[in-house]
C-alpha positions as CSV (number, residue, x, y, z in Angstrom):
1,M,15.6,34.5,-35.6
2,S,13.1,31.8,-35.2
3,G,12.1,31.5,-31.4
4,V,11.5,27.5,-32.0
5,A,14.3,25.4,-30.3
6,L,17.4,24.6,-31.7
7,G,16.8,21.1,-32.5
8,Q,13.5,21.3,-34.0
9,Q,12.3,20.8,-37.9
10,Q,9.8,22.9,-38.2
11,P,9.6,26.7,-38.3
12,S,7.7,28.5,-35.9
13,P,4.6,29.3,-37.0
14,A,4.3,32.7,-35.6
15,L,6.9,33.8,-38.0
16,P,7.8,33.6,-42.0
17,A,9.5,30.1,-42.8
18,L,13.4,30.5,-42.2
19,G,14.3,28.0,-44.6
20,A,14.9,28.5,-48.6
21,P,15.9,31.5,-49.8
22,E,12.9,34.0,-51.0
23,K,12.7,35.2,-54.3
24,K,13.7,39.3,-54.3
25,D,10.7,41.4,-54.6
26,E,11.7,42.9,-57.7
27,K,8.4,45.0,-57.9
28,R,8.5,46.9,-54.2
29,D,12.6,47.8,-55.4
30,E,11.3,48.9,-59.0
31,T,8.7,50.9,-58.1
32,R,10.7,52.6,-55.0
33,D,13.5,53.3,-57.9
34,E,10.5,54.8,-60.2
35,N,9.0,57.0,-57.7
36,K,12.1,58.4,-56.0
37,S,13.0,62.3,-55.7
38,Y,15.9,64.2,-55.3
39,G,14.2,67.5,-54.8
40,I,11.9,66.4,-52.7
41,P,13.7,66.1,-49.8
42,A,16.4,68.6,-50.2
43,A,13.1,71.1,-49.8
44,E,12.4,69.4,-46.8
45,I,15.4,69.3,-45.2
46,F,15.8,73.1,-46.0
47,T,12.1,73.8,-44.8
48,F,12.8,71.7,-41.1
49,D,16.0,73.5,-40.2
50,L,14.5,76.8,-41.4
51,L,11.4,76.1,-39.5
52,L,14.0,74.9,-36.1
53,N,15.9,78.5,-36.8
54,R,12.3,79.9,-36.1
55,I,11.2,78.2,-33.2
56,D,15.0,78.1,-31.6
57,K,14.9,81.8,-32.1
58,R,11.7,82.5,-30.5
59,I,12.8,80.3,-27.4
60,Y,16.8,81.2,-27.5
61,G,17.0,84.6,-28.9
62,E,19.8,86.0,-30.3
63,P,22.2,82.6,-31.6
64,Y,19.5,82.3,-33.9
65,D,19.0,85.6,-35.4
66,V,20.4,84.6,-38.3
67,S,21.1,87.2,-41.2
68,A,23.0,87.6,-44.4
69,D,26.2,88.7,-42.4
70,S,26.2,86.3,-39.8
71,I,26.0,83.7,-43.2
72,K,29.0,85.3,-44.8
73,R,30.5,85.3,-41.7
74,N,30.0,81.5,-40.8
75,L,31.3,80.3,-44.7
76,R,34.7,82.7,-44.4
77,G,35.2,81.8,-40.8
78,P,37.2,78.8,-39.3
79,W,35.1,75.4,-38.1
80,V,35.6,75.7,-34.1
81,V,34.4,72.8,-31.5
82,D,32.0,73.9,-29.6
83,N,30.6,73.6,-25.9
84,D,26.7,73.6,-25.8
85,P,24.9,71.8,-23.4
86,Y,26.3,67.8,-23.4
87,K,22.5,66.8,-24.5
88,I,22.1,68.7,-27.5
89,N,25.7,68.3,-29.0
90,Q,25.6,64.6,-28.6
91,L,21.8,63.4,-28.5
92,L,19.8,66.4,-30.1
93,H,22.1,67.2,-33.2
94,P,22.2,62.9,-33.9
95,Y,18.6,63.0,-33.6
96,Q,18.3,66.4,-36.3
97,G,20.6,64.5,-38.8
98,S,18.3,61.1,-38.2
99,M,15.5,63.5,-39.1
100,Y,17.6,64.1,-42.9
101,H,18.3,61.1,-43.8
102,G,14.6,59.6,-43.1
103,F,13.8,62.9,-45.2
104,A,15.6,61.0,-48.1
105,R,15.3,57.3,-47.4
106,S,11.7,57.4,-47.3
107,A,12.1,59.3,-50.7
108,G,13.5,56.3,-52.1
109,L,16.8,57.3,-51.8
110,G,19.9,55.0,-50.9
111,F,22.0,55.0,-47.6
112,W,24.9,56.8,-49.5
113,E,22.8,59.3,-51.2
114,S,20.6,59.6,-48.0
115,M,23.7,60.1,-45.9
116,G,25.2,62.8,-48.4
117,Y,21.7,64.7,-47.7
118,T,22.6,64.4,-44.1
119,F,25.8,65.8,-44.2
120,A,24.9,68.6,-46.2
121,G,21.6,69.6,-43.9
122,S,24.0,69.5,-41.0
123,F,26.2,72.2,-43.2
124,F,23.7,74.3,-43.8
125,W,22.5,74.3,-40.1
126,E,26.2,75.3,-39.0
127,I,26.3,78.0,-41.3
128,A,22.5,79.4,-41.9
129,G,20.9,77.9,-38.5
130,E,22.5,79.4,-35.7
131,T,25.0,82.9,-35.7
132,T,27.6,80.9,-33.8
133,P,30.6,79.7,-35.7
134,P,30.4,76.6,-37.2
135,S,30.7,73.5,-35.1
136,K,33.1,70.4,-36.3
137,N,31.9,68.3,-33.4
138,D,28.0,69.3,-34.8
139,Q,28.9,68.0,-38.2
140,V,30.1,65.1,-37.0
141,A,27.3,64.3,-34.2
142,S,24.9,65.1,-36.8
143,G,26.0,64.5,-40.5
144,I,27.4,61.3,-39.5
145,A,26.3,59.9,-36.7
146,G,22.3,61.5,-37.8
147,S,22.6,59.0,-40.9
148,F,23.7,55.7,-38.6
149,F,21.1,56.4,-36.3
150,G,18.9,57.2,-38.8
151,E,19.1,54.0,-40.7
152,S,18.2,52.1,-37.7
153,L,15.2,54.3,-37.2
154,Y,14.3,54.0,-41.0
155,R,14.8,50.0,-40.9
156,M,12.8,49.6,-37.8
157,A,9.9,51.7,-39.2
158,S,10.2,50.0,-42.3
159,L,10.2,46.8,-40.5
160,I,6.6,47.8,-38.8
161,L,4.8,48.6,-41.9
162,E,6.3,45.1,-43.6
163,K,5.6,42.1,-40.4
164,G,3.9,44.2,-38.0
165,E,0.6,42.6,-36.7
166,G,-3.1,44.7,-36.1
167,P,-4.7,47.6,-38.5
168,S,-2.7,49.2,-41.2
169,L,-3.5,52.5,-39.6
170,W,-2.3,51.4,-36.0
171,R,1.4,49.8,-38.2
172,E,1.3,53.6,-40.1
173,V,1.4,55.3,-36.7
174,S,3.8,53.3,-35.0
175,A,6.0,53.5,-38.2
176,A,6.0,57.1,-38.0
177,A,6.9,57.7,-34.3
178,V,9.8,55.3,-35.2
179,S,11.1,57.3,-37.6
180,P,8.9,60.7,-38.1
181,S,10.5,61.8,-41.6
182,T,9.5,58.5,-43.3
183,G,5.9,59.1,-41.8
184,F,5.7,62.3,-43.3
185,N,6.5,61.3,-46.8
186,R,4.2,58.3,-46.8
187,Y,1.1,60.9,-45.5
188,A,1.9,63.7,-47.6
189,F,3.0,62.3,-50.7
190,G,0.7,59.1,-50.4
191,D,1.4,56.7,-53.6
192,R,4.3,57.9,-54.3
193,F,6.6,57.1,-51.2
194,S,4.3,54.2,-50.2
195,A,6.5,51.4,-51.4
196,I,8.0,49.7,-48.3
197,L,11.9,48.6,-48.5
198,N,12.2,45.2,-49.2
199,S,13.8,43.8,-46.2
200,K,14.8,40.6,-47.8
201,N,13.1,38.9,-45.1
202,P,15.9,39.4,-41.9
203,A,16.4,36.9,-39.1
204,Y,16.2,39.6,-36.0
205,Y,15.6,39.7,-32.4
206,S,13.6,41.9,-30.0
207,R,12.9,42.4,-26.6
208,V,11.7,45.1,-24.2
209,Q,12.5,45.2,-20.3
210,V,11.1,47.2,-17.6
211,G,12.3,47.1,-13.9
212,A,14.2,48.0,-11.3
213,S,18.1,48.4,-10.0
214,S,19.8,49.0,-7.0
215,T,23.2,50.5,-6.4
216,I,25.2,47.3,-4.7
217,F,28.6,49.2,-4.7
218,R,29.8,52.9,-5.4
219,E,33.1,54.6,-5.5
220,E,32.5,57.9,-5.1
221,G,34.5,59.9,-6.7
222,D,33.3,63.3,-8.0
223,T,29.9,62.0,-7.8
224,S,28.4,61.9,-4.7
225,D,25.0,63.0,-5.9
226,I,23.6,59.3,-7.1
227,K,20.2,57.9,-6.8
228,R,21.1,54.4,-5.3
229,N,17.8,53.3,-6.9
230,E,15.9,53.4,-10.5
231,I,13.1,52.4,-12.9
232,L,14.1,51.5,-16.1
233,A,12.5,50.3,-19.4
234,D,14.7,49.1,-22.4
235,Y,14.6,48.5,-25.9
236,L,16.7,46.2,-27.9
237,M,16.8,44.6,-31.6
238,D,19.5,43.0,-33.6
239,Y,18.9,42.9,-37.2
240,G,19.8,40.9,-40.0
241,L,21.7,38.1,-37.6
242,P,23.9,36.1,-39.9
243,G,23.0,32.1,-40.4
244,K,20.2,32.7,-41.9
245,P,20.1,31.1,-45.6
246,G,19.6,33.4,-48.5
247,Y,20.0,36.4,-46.5
248,H,23.1,38.7,-47.7
249,Y,24.9,42.0,-46.7
250,D,24.7,43.7,-50.0
251,R,23.6,47.2,-48.6
252,P,25.2,48.9,-45.6
253,W,23.0,48.3,-42.5
254,D,21.5,44.6,-43.7
255,Y,22.8,43.8,-40.2
256,F,22.5,46.1,-37.3
257,H,21.9,46.4,-33.5
258,F,20.2,49.2,-31.9
259,Q,19.4,49.9,-28.1
260,V,17.8,52.8,-26.2
261,T,17.4,52.4,-22.2
262,A,15.5,55.3,-20.2
263,S,16.1,55.8,-16.6
264,S,14.4,57.4,-13.3
265,A,17.5,58.9,-12.5
266,S,19.3,60.2,-15.6
267,G,16.8,60.5,-18.3
268,I,17.8,58.5,-21.9
269,E,20.5,56.4,-20.1
270,T,21.6,54.5,-23.1
271,L,21.2,55.0,-27.4
272,T,23.9,52.9,-28.9
273,T,23.7,51.5,-32.7
274,H,25.7,49.9,-35.2
275,G,25.7,48.2,-38.2
276,N,27.4,47.2,-40.9
277,L,28.8,49.6,-44.5
278,F,30.8,46.7,-46.0
279,A,30.5,43.6,-45.2
280,K,31.7,39.7,-46.3
281,E,29.7,36.5,-45.3
282,Y,31.9,33.8,-44.5
283,E,31.4,29.9,-42.7
284,A,33.4,27.8,-40.7
285,A,33.4,23.9,-40.6
286,E,29.9,24.1,-40.5
287,R,29.2,25.3,-37.5
288,Y,30.1,28.8,-37.4
289,R,28.1,31.8,-40.0
290,G,29.2,35.4,-39.4
291,I,30.1,38.6,-41.4
292,W,33.4,40.6,-41.2
293,G,33.9,44.0,-42.3
294,L,33.4,47.7,-41.8
295,F,31.3,48.8,-39.1
296,G,29.8,52.4,-38.3
297,S,28.4,53.3,-35.0
298,Y,27.0,56.1,-32.8
299,D,26.9,55.5,-29.2
300,Y,25.4,57.2,-26.1
301,F,25.9,56.7,-22.7
302,A,24.7,58.9,-19.6
303,P,24.5,56.6,-16.5
304,Q,25.1,59.0,-13.0
305,I,28.8,58.7,-13.0
306,F,29.8,59.6,-16.3
307,R,28.8,60.7,-19.8
308,V,30.4,59.7,-23.0
309,S,29.0,60.0,-26.7
310,S,31.5,58.4,-29.9
311,T,30.5,58.4,-33.4
312,A,33.1,55.8,-34.9
313,L,34.1,53.0,-37.7
314,S,35.2,49.9,-36.8
315,L,36.7,46.7,-37.8
316,G,35.4,44.0,-36.6
317,T,32.8,40.7,-37.1
318,V,29.1,39.1,-36.3
319,G,28.2,35.8,-36.2
320,E,26.6,32.7,-34.6
321,A,27.8,29.3,-33.6
322,R,25.6,26.1,-33.0
323,F,26.6,23.2,-31.0
324,G,24.1,20.4,-31.1
325,D,20.2,20.8,-30.7
326,V,20.1,23.0,-27.9
327,L,23.1,25.5,-27.4
328,A,23.7,28.8,-30.0
329,L,26.4,31.2,-29.4
330,Q,26.2,35.3,-30.8
331,G,28.8,37.5,-30.4
332,A,30.3,40.8,-32.4
333,V,33.7,42.0,-31.7
334,L,33.9,45.3,-33.1
335,A,37.7,47.9,-32.4
336,G,37.7,51.2,-34.3
337,V,38.3,54.6,-33.7
338,G,35.7,57.5,-33.4
339,Y,35.8,61.2,-32.3
340,G,33.6,62.4,-29.4
341,G,33.2,63.6,-25.7
342,A,33.0,62.8,-22.1
343,S,32.1,64.4,-19.1
344,N,31.2,64.2,-15.1
345,P,27.3,64.4,-15.5
346,H,27.1,66.5,-11.7
347,G,30.2,68.5,-12.7
348,G,29.9,72.7,-12.5
349,T,27.9,73.2,-15.9
350,D,26.0,71.0,-18.7
351,T,29.5,72.5,-20.8
352,D,31.9,70.7,-18.5
353,Y,33.3,68.4,-20.7
354,H,35.6,67.2,-23.5
355,Y,36.1,66.4,-27.0
356,G,38.4,64.1,-28.7
357,T,39.7,61.2,-30.8
358,V,37.9,58.2,-29.0
359,P,39.8,54.3,-29.6
360,Q,37.1,52.2,-28.4
361,G,35.5,48.1,-28.4
362,L,33.2,46.0,-28.5
363,L,32.8,42.9,-26.9
364,A,29.2,41.5,-26.8
365,F,28.0,37.3,-26.3
366,R,25.2,35.6,-25.9
367,A,24.4,32.1,-25.2
368,I,21.0,30.7,-26.3
369,F,20.1,27.8,-24.5
370,G,16.8,26.1,-27.0
371,D,13.7,28.3,-26.2
372,A,14.8,28.7,-22.5
373,A,16.9,31.1,-21.6
374,A,19.8,32.8,-22.3
375,L,22.9,34.6,-21.2
376,D,24.1,38.1,-22.5
377,L,27.2,39.5,-21.7
378,T,28.5,42.4,-23.0
379,A,32.0,44.7,-22.7
380,R,32.6,48.2,-24.2
381,E,35.6,50.6,-23.4
382,Y,36.0,54.3,-24.8
383,F,39.3,56.2,-24.7
384,V,38.9,59.9,-25.3
385,S,42.0,61.1,-26.0
386,R,43.2,65.2,-26.6
387,I,44.2,63.7,-30.3
388,A,42.2,66.6,-31.9
389,G,40.5,67.6,-28.4
390,A,38.7,70.7,-27.0
391,G,37.1,71.8,-23.4
392,N,39.2,70.8,-20.0
393,G,41.7,69.5,-21.5
394,G,41.2,65.8,-19.6
395,R,41.7,62.4,-20.7
396,D,39.1,59.6,-20.2
397,N,39.0,55.9,-19.9
398,I,35.6,54.9,-19.5
399,A,34.9,51.1,-19.4
400,R,31.2,49.6,-19.3
401,F,30.0,45.6,-18.6
402,D,26.8,44.4,-18.1
403,A,25.9,40.7,-17.7
404,S,22.1,39.6,-17.7
405,F,20.0,36.0,-17.3
406,T,17.1,35.8,-19.2
407,V,14.5,32.8,-18.2
408,R,11.3,32.7,-20.5
409,V,8.2,32.1,-18.1
410,H,5.4,31.9,-20.4
411,K,4.9,32.7,-24.2
412,E,7.0,36.0,-25.0
413,H,6.5,36.6,-21.2
414,G,9.9,36.2,-19.0
415,L,12.2,37.1,-16.3
416,A,15.6,38.9,-16.8
417,L,18.6,39.3,-14.3
418,K,20.9,42.2,-14.7
419,Y,24.5,43.2,-13.4
420,L,25.9,46.6,-14.7
421,W,29.2,47.7,-13.8
422,S,30.9,51.2,-15.3
423,R,34.1,52.9,-14.6
424,R,36.0,56.0,-15.1
425,D,39.3,57.0,-14.6
426,A,40.2,60.9,-15.8
427,T,43.2,62.6,-15.7
428,F,43.7,66.4,-16.0
429,E,46.2,68.9,-16.4
430,T,44.9,71.5,-14.0
431,Q,43.2,69.6,-11.3
432,P,42.8,66.2,-9.6
433,N,42.2,63.0,-11.4
434,I,39.2,61.5,-11.2
435,S,38.3,57.6,-10.4
436,T,34.4,56.7,-9.6
437,S,32.9,53.2,-10.3
438,Q,29.4,51.7,-9.6
439,A,27.6,48.4,-9.6
440,T,23.9,48.1,-10.1
441,L,21.6,44.7,-9.8
442,G,18.4,44.3,-11.3
443,L,15.2,42.6,-11.9
444,Y,13.3,42.9,-15.1
445,Y,10.0,41.8,-16.7
446,V,10.7,40.8,-20.1
447,Y,8.9,40.6,-23.2
448,L,10.4,38.4,-26.1
449,G,9.2,38.6,-29.9
450,K,8.1,35.9,-31.3
451,Q,11.6,35.1,-31.6
452,H,12.1,34.7,-28.5
453,F,15.6,34.1,-27.9
454,G,16.4,34.9,-31.8
455,A,18.6,31.4,-32.5
456,T,18.9,31.6,-36.1
457,D,17.5,28.5,-37.9
458,W,20.0,27.2,-40.7
459,R,18.0,25.1,-42.4
């Protein structure tokens, strides 16, 4: 998105013009198609799993002492729901899957082809990477969430290579840090995989926040060990926001949202992404433009009072409405069903959590006041049910709401005041029910992208 005031007639010099449709870069697409490989990513995924197994065997021992007998047993035996440590199952397995996806995407394969490689790579790991029975929840986390996560990383890495500033070496290193498997293929195979994904010049919004928050309200429940003050760093990107002339949603993830937050109190506190799988554009009353359709998502939240993660499919819409020259309203509404788990981070063990089918919803809203300020409101809710469940047999209703007001102070620099409220209500068959909540208030330094608050230029 452009960072200009809504009424300006000229685009910001810091970004390409967001007006007339651009011609498709046929040469770039043809190069990717001519040089793509089905064999190379298959060999890379096999080698990656082999090396990971050797490392895990050295560190953890017997569970990774794979043999022909263990492979035969896993092929013939039932699939289970395991209870490995929460971060391994819900965070590291999706990241492992994102590596598979990046190997395939950067070798020239499309989203669905790469998702097939990711699913197969996860299956191979479950059968031949561990001696324990193959895990259904790991197959979802690595084989499906891995692709949703990996596509966001691949798109962001490609955007750095295409539009990033500074020396080419710096862009390559930055892209490799975002998507290591993409960086590996570009380095190992040189010109063959050097063609960059044709992004079709999306409208996008990005920002970095660094600041501190303090707890202003707390209902303890079973989480008395809470740090009152936190230092946080947060990155957010909205890619392919609707409204830009000439930009269409022909491919999965032509629109996506990505956010990651690190906290001094809980490590990776938030990692969430969702994007379109199938989308149709629409326009209403020459005031509102958007897309609706089927979206995929991977969410991981680990604040101090609960942990919840879900891989889901949702129906919904994303769009932008314009009111005069100084106000734009952007929003997203998603409702769907996923599979995931929830727990208390201060429970007896790191494996004290349960899985189930997860009905869930998202409501996000951003009011952009010219080039001066923006108000962001986001509400999420997850119900971790007992359907297809496993673990301690509980049910969780988890809600999370945040509101932030950001003021641009100078160029890309700003300040934000953020209120965050979280609540968990859990019921169990064999232990007391739990209700716990927390509210925090934080002050942040904000570095905005050159798009500033991201209102799309429709002209």
